[in-house]
DSSP file (Angstrom, degrees, kcal/mol; ACC not computed):
  #  RESIDUE AA STRUCTURE BP1 BP2  ACC     N-H-->O    O-->H-N    N-H-->O    O-->H-N    TCO  KAPPA ALPHA  PHI   PSI    X-CA   Y-CA   Z-CA
    1    1 A M              0   0    0      0, 0.0     2,-0.4     0, 0.0     0, 0.0   0.000 360.0 360.0 360.0 131.3    7.1  -27.3  -20.6
    2    2 A S        -     0   0    0      2,-0.0     2,-0.4     0, 0.0     0, 0.0  -0.955 360.0-143.5-128.0 147.9    8.6  -26.3  -17.2
    3    3 A F        -     0   0    0     -2,-0.4     2,-0.5     2,-0.0     0, 0.0  -0.900   9.8-167.0-109.9 137.7    7.4  -23.9  -14.6
    4    4 A Q        -     0   0    0     -2,-0.4     2,-0.5     2,-0.0    -2,-0.0  -0.988   7.6-157.7-124.5 122.7    9.8  -21.8  -12.6
    5    5 A L        -     0   0    0     -2,-0.5     2,-0.4     2,-0.0    -2,-0.0  -0.871   6.3-166.7-102.0 129.1    8.4  -20.0   -9.5
    6    6 A D        -     0   0    0     -2,-0.5     2,-0.3     0, 0.0    -2,-0.0  -0.921  18.9-126.6-112.1 140.3   10.1  -17.0   -8.2
    7    7 A L        -     0   0    0     -2,-0.4     2,-0.6     1,-0.0    59,-0.0  -0.624  18.5-125.2 -83.2 142.6    9.4  -15.5   -4.8
    8    8 A I        +     0   0    0     -2,-0.3     3,-0.1    29,-0.2    -1,-0.0  -0.801  31.6 175.4 -84.9 123.3    8.5  -11.8   -4.5
    9    9 A K        +     0   0    0     -2,-0.6    57,-1.8     1,-0.3     2,-0.3   0.805  63.5  21.4 -99.6 -36.2   10.9  -10.4   -2.0
   10   10 A D  E     +A   65   0A   0     55,-0.2     2,-0.3    56,-0.1    -1,-0.3  -0.981  60.3 173.2-135.3 146.8   10.0   -6.7   -2.2
   11   11 A K  E     -A   64   0A   0     53,-2.2    53,-3.7    -2,-0.3     2,-0.5  -0.960  11.9-162.7-153.1 133.0    6.9   -4.8   -3.3
   12   12 A V  E     -A   63   0A   0     -2,-0.3     2,-0.3    51,-0.2    51,-0.2  -0.979  12.3-175.3-119.7 128.7    6.0   -1.2   -3.1
   13   13 A E  E     -A   62   0A   0     49,-2.3    49,-2.8    -2,-0.5     2,-0.4  -0.930  11.9-147.0-125.3 148.7    2.4   -0.1   -3.5
   14   14 A F  E     -A   61   0A   0     -2,-0.3     2,-0.3    47,-0.2    47,-0.2  -0.907  14.5-172.7-118.2 141.9    0.9    3.4   -3.6
   15   15 A F  E     -A   60   0A   0     45,-3.0    45,-2.3    -2,-0.4     2,-0.3  -0.943   5.7-175.9-133.5 152.4   -2.5    4.5   -2.3
   16   16 A E  E     +A   59   0A   0     -2,-0.3     2,-0.3    43,-0.2    43,-0.2  -0.994   9.8 160.9-148.1 149.4   -4.6    7.6   -2.4
   17   17 A A  E     -A   58   0A   0     41,-2.4    41,-2.4    -2,-0.3     3,-0.0  -0.987  43.6-125.2-162.0 160.5   -7.9    8.7   -0.9
   18   18 A G  S    S+     0   0    0     -2,-0.3     2,-0.3    39,-0.2    -1,-0.1   0.676  97.2  37.9 -86.0 -19.3  -10.0   11.7    0.0
   19   19 A T  S  > S-     0   0    0      1,-0.1     4,-2.0    39,-0.1     5,-0.1  -0.946  77.8-125.4-131.3 153.8  -10.4   10.7    3.7
   20   20 A L  H  > S+     0   0    0     -2,-0.3     4,-2.6     1,-0.2     5,-0.2   0.903 110.0  52.3 -67.2 -42.0   -8.1    9.1    6.1
   21   21 A P  H  > S+     0   0    0      0, 0.0     4,-2.0     0, 0.0    -1,-0.2   0.884 109.6  51.1 -61.4 -34.6  -10.4    6.2    7.0
   22   22 A E  H  > S+     0   0    0      2,-0.2     4,-2.1     1,-0.2    -2,-0.2   0.907 110.4  48.7 -67.1 -40.7  -10.7    5.3    3.3
   23   23 A L  H  X S+     0   0    0     -4,-2.0     4,-2.3     1,-0.2     5,-0.2   0.929 110.9  49.9 -63.0 -45.4   -7.0    5.3    2.9
   24   24 A E  H  X S+     0   0    0     -4,-2.6     4,-2.5     1,-0.2    -1,-0.2   0.885 109.6  52.0 -60.2 -39.2   -6.5    3.1    6.0
   25   25 A K  H  X S+     0   0    0     -4,-2.0     4,-2.1     2,-0.2    -1,-0.2   0.916 109.6  48.7 -64.3 -44.1   -9.2    0.7    4.6
   26   26 A K  H  X S+     0   0    0     -4,-2.1     4,-1.7     1,-0.2    -2,-0.2   0.907 113.2  47.8 -63.5 -41.4   -7.4    0.4    1.2
   27   27 A I  H  X S+     0   0    0     -4,-2.3     4,-2.1     1,-0.2    -2,-0.2   0.916 110.5  51.1 -66.1 -43.0   -4.1   -0.2    2.9
   28   28 A Q  H  X S+     0   0    0     -4,-2.5     4,-2.2     1,-0.2    -2,-0.2   0.881 106.7  54.3 -64.4 -37.4   -5.5   -2.9    5.2
   29   29 A V  H  X S+     0   0    0     -4,-2.1     4,-2.1     1,-0.2    -1,-0.2   0.924 111.4  45.1 -60.8 -44.0   -7.1   -4.7    2.3
   30   30 A Q  H  X S+     0   0    0     -4,-1.7     4,-2.6     2,-0.2    -2,-0.2   0.824 108.4  56.5 -72.4 -29.7   -3.7   -4.9    0.6
   31   31 A I  H  X S+     0   0    0     -4,-2.1     4,-1.4     2,-0.2    -1,-0.2   0.938 109.8  46.5 -62.4 -45.2   -1.9   -5.9    3.8
   32   32 A D  H  X S+     0   0    0     -4,-2.2     4,-0.7     1,-0.2    -2,-0.2   0.901 113.6  48.3 -63.5 -42.4   -4.4   -8.9    4.1
   33   33 A N  H >< S+     0   0    0     -4,-2.1     3,-0.7     1,-0.2     4,-0.4   0.894 111.7  49.1 -65.3 -40.3   -3.8   -9.8    0.4
   34   34 A N  H ><>S+     0   0    0     -4,-2.6     5,-2.5     1,-0.2     3,-0.7   0.725  97.2  68.7 -76.7 -20.1    0.0   -9.6    0.6
   35   35 A Q  H ><5S+     0   0    0     -4,-1.4     3,-1.3     1,-0.2    -1,-0.2   0.820  93.5  59.6 -64.8 -28.9    0.1  -11.8    3.7
   36   36 A A  T <<5S+     0   0    0     -4,-0.7    -1,-0.2    -3,-0.7    -2,-0.2   0.786 105.4  48.6 -67.1 -25.6   -1.1  -14.6    1.5
   37   37 A L  T < 5S-     0   0    0     -3,-0.7    -1,-0.3    -4,-0.4   -29,-0.2   0.297 122.1-111.5 -91.4   7.0    2.1  -14.0   -0.5
   38   38 A M  T < 5S+     0   0    0     -3,-1.3     2,-0.4     1,-0.2    -3,-0.2   0.853  72.5 139.7  61.8  36.7    4.1  -14.0    2.7
   39   39 A L      < -     0   0    0     -5,-2.5     2,-0.3    -8,-0.1    -1,-0.2  -0.934  31.1-169.0-111.4 137.3    4.8  -10.3    2.5
   40   40 A Y  E     -B   65   0A   0     25,-3.4    25,-3.0    -2,-0.4     2,-0.2  -0.859  33.3 -87.9-125.6 156.4    4.7   -8.1    5.5
   41   41 A V  E     +B   64   0A   0     -2,-0.3    23,-0.2    23,-0.2     3,-0.1  -0.447  42.1 168.8 -68.4 126.7    4.8   -4.3    6.0
   42   42 A H  E     -     0   0A   0     21,-3.5     2,-0.3     1,-0.4    22,-0.2   0.770  66.2  -2.9-102.8 -43.2    8.4   -3.0    6.3
   43   43 A Q  E     -B   63   0A   0     20,-1.5    20,-3.1     2,-0.0     2,-0.4  -0.996  54.3-160.1-153.5 145.5    7.7    0.7    6.0
   44   44 A V  E     -B   62   0A   0     -2,-0.3     2,-0.4    18,-0.2    18,-0.2  -0.998   8.4-175.7-128.4 131.7    4.8    3.1    5.5
   45   45 A Q  E     -B   61   0A   0     16,-2.6    16,-2.9    -2,-0.4     2,-0.3  -0.987   9.3-177.8-123.1 137.7    5.2    6.7    4.4
   46   46 A H  E     -B   60   0A   0     -2,-0.4     2,-0.3    14,-0.2    14,-0.2  -0.935   8.1-171.8-136.1 158.0    2.2    9.1    4.1
   47   47 A Q  E     -B   59   0A   0     12,-2.6    12,-2.5    -2,-0.3     2,-0.5  -0.997  11.2-150.9-149.0 146.1    1.6   12.6    3.1
   48   48 A T  E     +B   58   0A   0     -2,-0.3     2,-0.3    10,-0.2    10,-0.2  -0.980  19.3 173.5-119.3 130.1   -1.3   15.0    3.2
   49   49 A V  E     -B   57   0A   0      8,-2.5     8,-3.0    -2,-0.5     2,-0.5  -0.869  26.7-122.4-126.9 163.8   -1.8   17.8    0.6
   50   50 A F  E     -B   56   0A   0     -2,-0.3     5,-0.0     6,-0.2    -2,-0.0  -0.921  19.2-131.8-112.9 134.2   -4.7   20.2    0.1
   51   51 A T    >   -     0   0    0      4,-3.1     3,-2.3    -2,-0.5     6,-0.0  -0.252  36.4 -99.3 -71.7 166.2   -6.6   20.5   -3.1
   52   52 A P  T 3  S+     0   0    0      0, 0.0    -1,-0.1     0, 0.0    -2,-0.0   0.768 126.7  59.9 -59.3 -23.4   -7.3   23.9   -4.6
   53   53 A E  T 3  S-     0   0    0      2,-0.1    -2,-0.0     1,-0.0    -3,-0.0   0.549 121.8-109.2 -79.6  -7.1  -10.7   23.8   -3.0
   54   54 A G  S <  S+     0   0    0     -3,-2.3    -1,-0.0     1,-0.3    -4,-0.0   0.472  74.8 134.3  93.6   3.8   -9.0   23.5    0.4
   55   55 A R        -     0   0    0      1,-0.1    -4,-3.1    -5,-0.0    -1,-0.3  -0.653  58.4-112.1 -85.8 144.2   -9.9   19.8    1.0
   56   56 A P  E     - B   0  50A   0      0, 0.0     2,-0.4     0, 0.0    -6,-0.2  -0.448  26.6-163.1 -72.9 147.6   -7.2   17.4    2.3
   57   57 A Y  E     - B   0  49A   0     -8,-3.0    -8,-2.5    -2,-0.1     2,-0.4  -0.997   9.0-150.3-133.2 126.0   -6.0   14.6    0.0
   58   58 A Y  E     +AB  17  48A   0    -41,-2.4   -41,-2.4    -2,-0.4     2,-0.3  -0.815  15.7 176.9-107.7 135.3   -4.1   11.7    1.5
   59   59 A T  E     +AB  16  47A   0    -12,-2.5   -12,-2.6    -2,-0.4     2,-0.3  -0.944   2.4 179.8-130.4 153.6   -1.4    9.5   -0.1
   60   60 A A  E     -AB  15  46A   0    -45,-2.3   -45,-3.0    -2,-0.3     2,-0.4  -0.995  17.3-153.7-152.1 148.9    0.7    6.7    1.2
   61   61 A S  E     -AB  14  45A   0    -16,-2.9   -16,-2.6    -2,-0.3     2,-0.5  -0.995  14.6-162.5-122.8 134.7    3.4    4.3    0.0
   62   62 A V  E     -AB  13  44A   0    -49,-2.8   -49,-2.3    -2,-0.4     2,-0.6  -0.970   5.7-153.4-121.8 123.0    3.7    1.0    1.7
   63   63 A H  E     -AB  12  43A   0    -20,-3.1   -21,-3.5    -2,-0.5   -20,-1.5  -0.857  13.3-164.8 -97.4 119.1    6.9   -1.2    1.3
   64   64 A F  E     -AB  11  41A   0    -53,-3.7   -53,-2.2    -2,-0.6     2,-0.3  -0.844   7.7-177.9-104.1 141.3    6.3   -4.9    1.7
   65   65 A K  E      AB  10  40A   0    -25,-3.0   -25,-3.4    -2,-0.4   -55,-0.2  -0.940 360.0 360.0-133.2 156.8    9.1   -7.4    2.3
   66   66 A S              0   0    0    -57,-1.8   -56,-0.1    -2,-0.3   -25,-0.1   0.453 360.0 360.0 -86.8 360.0    9.2  -11.1    2.7
């Protein structure tokens, strides 16, 4: 039996939340988790849309690279 370890070079994660502080908290938790894998933030894209009730809804995609 042999083990082969491959490094993760790129990773894209998507986040969504009802408030901006909640979205920031989710992203920060994953940034801390991915630093253990030696992945760092390369790019962040975010968007705000409004629900039919008129409330904002926040989404973000974060690209991590080694």
